C-alpha positions in Angstrom: 0.1 0.1 0.0 1.1 3.5 -0.9 -0.2 6.8 -0.2 0.2 9.0 -3.1 -1.2 12.4 -1.7 -2.8 14.0 1.1 -4.8 17.3 0.9 -5.3 19.6 3.6 -7.9 22.3 4.4 -8.3 24.3 7.6 -6.4 21.2 9.5 -4.6 21.9 12.5 -2.1 24.8 11.8 -2.4 24.1 8.1 -4.8 26.3 5.9 -4.3 24.8 2.6 -1.5 22.4 1.3 -1.1 19.3 -0.9 1.4 16.7 0.0 2.7 14.1 -2.4 4.3 10.8 -1.3 6.9 8.6 -2.8 7.3 4.6 -2.4 10.0 4.1 0.3 11.1 6.4 2.8 9.7 10.2 3.0 11.1 12.3 5.7 9.1 15.5 7.0 11.5 17.7 8.3 11.6 21.3 9.8 11.8 22.9 13.3 9.5 22.0 15.9 6.2 23.1 16.1 5.9 23.6 12.4 3.2 21.0 11.3 5.3 18.0 10.7 3.2 15.6 13.2 -0.2 17.4 12.2 0.6 16.1 8.6 1.4 12.4 10.2 -1.7 12.7 12.2 -3.8 13.2 9.1 -2.8 10.0 7.5 -3.4 8.4 10.3 -7.2 9.7 10.7 -7.9 8.7 7.3 -6.7 5.2 7.8 -8.6 4.6 11.7 -10.9 7.5 11.7 -9.7 8.7 14.9 -6.8 10.7 16.5 -4.0 9.2 18.9 -3.8 13.1 20.3 -7.3 14.2 21.0 -10.6 13.0 22.0 -12.8 15.5 20.3 -12.4 15.8 16.6 -13.4 19.5 16.8 -9.7 20.2 18.0 -8.5 19.2 14.9 -9.8 22.3 13.1 -7.9 25.1 12.6 -8.0 28.4 15.0 -10.7 30.7 14.1 -12.6 28.1 11.2 -15.5 26.0 11.6 -14.6 23.0 9.4 -11.6 21.0 8.3 -11.3 18.7 5.2 -8.7 16.5 4.7 -8.4 13.4 2.0 -5.8 11.2 0.4 -5.7 8.8 -2.5 -3.8 5.6 -1.9 -2.6 2.7 -4.6 -3.5 -0.6 -3.1 -3.2 -4.1 -4.4 -7.1 -3.9 -5.4 -6.7 -0.6 -7.4 -6.9 3.2 -6.1 -8.8 4.2 -3.1 -9.7 7.8 -2.1 -10.7 8.8 1.5 -12.0 12.2 2.7 -13.5 13.6 6.1 -14.9 16.7 6.9 -14.8 17.7 10.4 -17.2 20.3 11.8 -17.7 21.5 15.1 -20.2 18.8 16.2 -20.2 16.5 13.7 -18.1 14.5 10.8 -18.7 13.4 7.5 -16.8 10.3 5.8 -16.2 9.6 2.3 -14.7 6.2 0.6 -14.3 6.9 -3.1 -16.5 10.0 -3.0 -19.5 7.9 -1.6 -20.5 9.2 1.7 -20.5 6.4 4.7 -22.5 6.6 7.8 -20.7 3.7 9.7 -16.9 4.0 10.9 -16.7 0.3 10.0 -17.0 1.1 6.0 -14.4 3.9 6.7 -11.8 1.9 8.6 -9.5 -0.2 6.9 -9.7 1.0 3.4 -6.0 2.4 4.0 -4.3 0.8 6.8 -1.3 2.7 9.0 0.7 2.0 11.7 1.5 4.9 14.2 4.6 5.3 16.3 6.0 8.3 18.4 7.8 8.7 21.7 4.3 9.0 23.2 3.9 5.3 22.5 6.0 4.7 25.6 2.3 4.8 27.4 1.6 1.3 25.9 4.0 -0.3 28.2 4.4 2.4 31.3 0.4 3.5 31.7 -2.6 1.7 32.9 -4.7 -0.8 30.7 -6.7 2.0 28.8 -3.6 2.3 26.4 -3.2 -1.3 25.6 -7.0 -1.7 25.0 -6.7 1.3 22.8 -3.9 -0.1 20.9 -5.8 -3.6 20.4 -9.2 -1.9 19.1 -7.4 0.5 16.5 -5.1 -2.2 15.3 -7.8 -5.0 15.1 -10.4 -2.5 13.6 -8.3 -2.0 10.9 -8.5 -5.7 9.7 -11.8 -6.7 11.0 -15.4 -4.9 10.2 -16.8 -7.7 12.4 -14.6 -6.3 15.4 -15.2 -2.9 14.8 -18.8 -3.3 14.7 -18.8 -5.1 17.8 -16.6 -2.7 19.7 -18.9 0.1 18.5 -22.2 -1.8 19.8 -20.5 -2.8 22.9 -19.9 0.7 23.9 -23.3 1.9 23.1 -24.6 -1.0 25.5 -22.3 -0.2 28.0 -23.1 3.4 28.3 -26.8 2.8 28.5 -26.1 0.2 31.0 -23.7 2.6 32.9 -26.6 5.3 32.6 -28.8 2.7 34.2 -26.7 2.0 37.0 -26.8 5.9 38.3 -30.9 5.5 38.5 -32.3 6.1 42.3 -35.0 3.7 41.4 -33.2 0.4 42.2 -36.1 -2.0 41.6 -36.1 -0.8 38.1 -32.6 -1.1 37.6 -32.4 -4.7 38.9 -35.4 -5.5 36.6 -33.8 -4.0 33.8 -30.2 -5.3 33.7 -30.8 -8.7 32.6 -31.9 -7.5 29.5 -28.6 -5.3 28.9 -26.4 -7.8 30.1 -27.6 -10.6 27.6 -26.9 -8.3 24.7 -23.4 -7.2 26.3 -22.4 -10.5 26.8 -22.7 -11.4 23.3 -20.5 -8.5 21.7 -18.3 -9.0 24.5 -17.6 -12.5 23.5 -16.9 -11.2 19.9 -14.6 -8.7 21.3 -12.5 -11.4 23.3 -12.3 -13.9 20.5 -10.8 -11.7 17.9 -8.3 -10.3 20.7 -7.2 -13.6 21.8 -6.7 -14.5 17.8 -5.0 -11.4 17.1 -2.5 -11.5 20.3 -1.7 -15.2 19.2 -0.2 -13.4 16.0 1.1 -10.5 17.5 3.1 -12.3 20.2 5.6 -14.0 18.1 6.2 -11.3 15.8 6.6 -8.9 18.3 9.3 -11.3 20.5 11.3 -11.8 16.9 11.0 -7.9 16.1 12.1 -7.0 19.7 15.1 -9.8 19.1 16.1 -8.1 16.0 16.3 -4.7 17.8 18.0 -5.6 20.7 20.6 -8.3 18.9 18.8 -11.4 21.2 19.8 -9.9 24.5 16.2 -9.6 25.6 12.9 -11.5 25.0 9.7 -10.0 25.2 6.4 -11.4 26.2 2.8 -10.8 25.6 -0.4 -12.5 26.9 -3.8 -11.6 27.6 -4.6 -10.7 31.3 -7.7 -12.7 32.0 -9.0 -16.2 31.3 -12.1 -16.8 29.0 -13.3 -20.2 27.7 -12.1 -21.2 24.2 -15.8 -21.5 22.7 -17.5 -18.2 22.3 -21.0 -19.4 23.6 -19.2 -20.2 26.7 -17.7 -17.1 26.8 -21.0 -15.5 26.7 -22.3 -17.7 29.5 -19.4 -17.0 31.8 -20.0 -13.3 30.8 -23.3 -13.2 31.6 -22.7 -14.9 34.8 -20.2 -12.3 35.8 -22.4 -9.5 34.9 -25.0 -10.9 37.3 -22.5 -11.4 40.0 -21.4 -7.9 39.9 -24.9 -5.9 39.9 -24.9 -4.9 43.7 -21.6 -4.0 43.4 -21.8 -2.0 40.1 -24.8 -0.3 41.5 -22.5 1.1 44.2 -19.9 2.2 42.2 -22.6 3.3 38.8 -20.5 1.8 36.4 -19.8 -1.7 35.1 -17.0 -3.0 36.9 -16.4 -6.4 34.3 -16.0 -7.2 31.0 -13.6 -6.6 28.0 -13.6 -3.0 28.6 -11.6 -3.7 31.9 -9.0 -6.3 30.5 -5.5 -5.6 29.8 -2.4 -7.2 28.2 0.7 -8.4 30.3 3.8 -7.3 28.3 7.0 -8.8 30.2 10.5 -8.5 29.6 12.8 -11.4 30.5 9.7 -12.6 32.6 9.2 -9.4 34.2 6.4 -7.2 34.3 7.5 -4.3 31.7 5.3 -1.5 33.4 7.0 -2.1 36.7 10.6 -3.0 35.8 11.2 -1.6 32.6 13.8 1.2 32.0 13.0 4.0 29.5 15.2 2.3 26.9 13.4 -0.9 27.3 9.9 0.2 27.1 10.7 2.2 24.3 12.1 -0.7 22.1 9.3 -2.7 23.5 6.8 -0.4 22.2 8.8 -0.1 18.9 8.6 -3.9 18.9 4.6 -3.9 18.8 4.2 -1.6 16.4 6.8 -3.5 14.0 4.9 -6.5 14.8 1.6 -5.0 14.0 3.1 -3.9 10.5 3.5 -7.4 9.9 0.3 -8.6 10.8 -1.3 -6.2 8.4 1.0 -7.5 5.7 -0.4 -11.0 6.3 -3.9 -9.7 6.4 -4.1 -7.8 3.3 -1.1 -9.1 1.3 0.6 -5.6 1.5 2.4 -3.7 4.2 0.7 -0.7 5.8 2.2 2.9 5.6 4.2 3.3 8.9 4.3 6.5 10.5 7.2 7.0 12.8 6.9 10.6 14.5 10.2 12.0 16.0 11.2 8.4 16.8 15.0 8.8 15.6 15.9 11.4 18.2 14.6 8.8 21.1 16.9 6.0 20.0 20.8 5.1 20.1 22.6 4.9 16.9 22.4 0.9 16.4 18.8 1.1 16.9 17.9 3.7 14.3 20.2 1.5 11.8 18.4 -1.4 12.6 15.0 0.3 12.3 15.8 1.7 9.1 16.8 -1.7 7.7 13.4 -3.3 9.0 11.4 -1.2 7.1 13.4 -0.2 3.9 10.9 -2.2 1.9 7.6 -0.3 2.9 6.1 3.5 2.8 7.3 5.1 5.6 6.5 8.8 6.8 9.2 9.6 9.5 9.2 13.1 11.0 12.6 14.9 12.1 14.0 18.2 13.0 17.4 17.0 11.1 17.1 14.9 8.3 20.7 14.4 7.9 21.3 13.0 11.4 18.9 9.6 10.4 19.4 8.8 7.2 22.8 6.9 7.1 22.8 6.9 3.5 19.3 5.7 3.1 17.3 6.8 -0.1 14.8 9.0 0.8 12.1 11.7 -0.3 12.4 14.8 1.6 9.5 17.3 2.4 10.4 20.6 4.3 7.8 22.1 6.3 7.5 25.5 8.0 4.6 27.4 9.4 2.2 24.8 8.2 3.4 25.1 4.6 5.9 22.9 2.4 9.1 24.9 1.6 9.2 24.3 -2.3 
């Protein structure tokens, strides 16, 4: 997969700009706070329908404007695909090949990308939310069933949580079983997909980590939670867990069990990475996860995704910079940095210099 062009209108600090990308290594270079990461973020948004940096889409709109538009064309093994997103204050519109789509599942996955920045240390060092978000974004790009199940699960979960805040306890206890049955069905689908995904991600991440560390460390991944193998059995187990937790959930005012509370256990040489990994180890582990994610997309679609590396080289030592460039030499990569000459080491690339939200031509 190769992204050929990207246009931005009132997006972040861009008023109007058009980018052309080449296969292989594309370097967005310039001083800090000029718009390099904003360009990379726009590519990721078109691939996933969301941003890794903000929670509300209106924050993507250029200051003083009421709407923004981003669009891109990519060449895939199935032909060209064009994607566009129009973002307004309180809504957005998504388009695939010029046709408006109403479901996120129909938008996500038409172009695939993997995003890595120094902030991805959160994957290793922060709480379960970050690791669940990683799984949700990654699996949603490869499975519309997962994307749909996740959206429906979240909708039912919100309704259940709102019900738990009702003062009429008898009404709550009478209504909860109906929501629990529906919640368990979609939860089981989410768990099935996550388990299958992790089973493939784990050996790929272990191999990538061994490559980056010259075999000095071993990375491990596993689900932090046990569920039956059969999906119907998962539904049965979760239905029981929801029922057993009802009184506690009423006291807490939210749903305390389910896949929205699950985690991934990440270990380095058998030790929990969250508690024991150094900054350098955590950075390498997170990068290994992203490289493994890249390989999963390649296996799924028959072609590599676009790899976005945002200010990564400044955080790696020289040997790991060279290893990373060697690892990604056969895929399209969008890399941001302040000094391109410090990260190239002879690698062929296409440079785009950015200054104050404009390409310097």
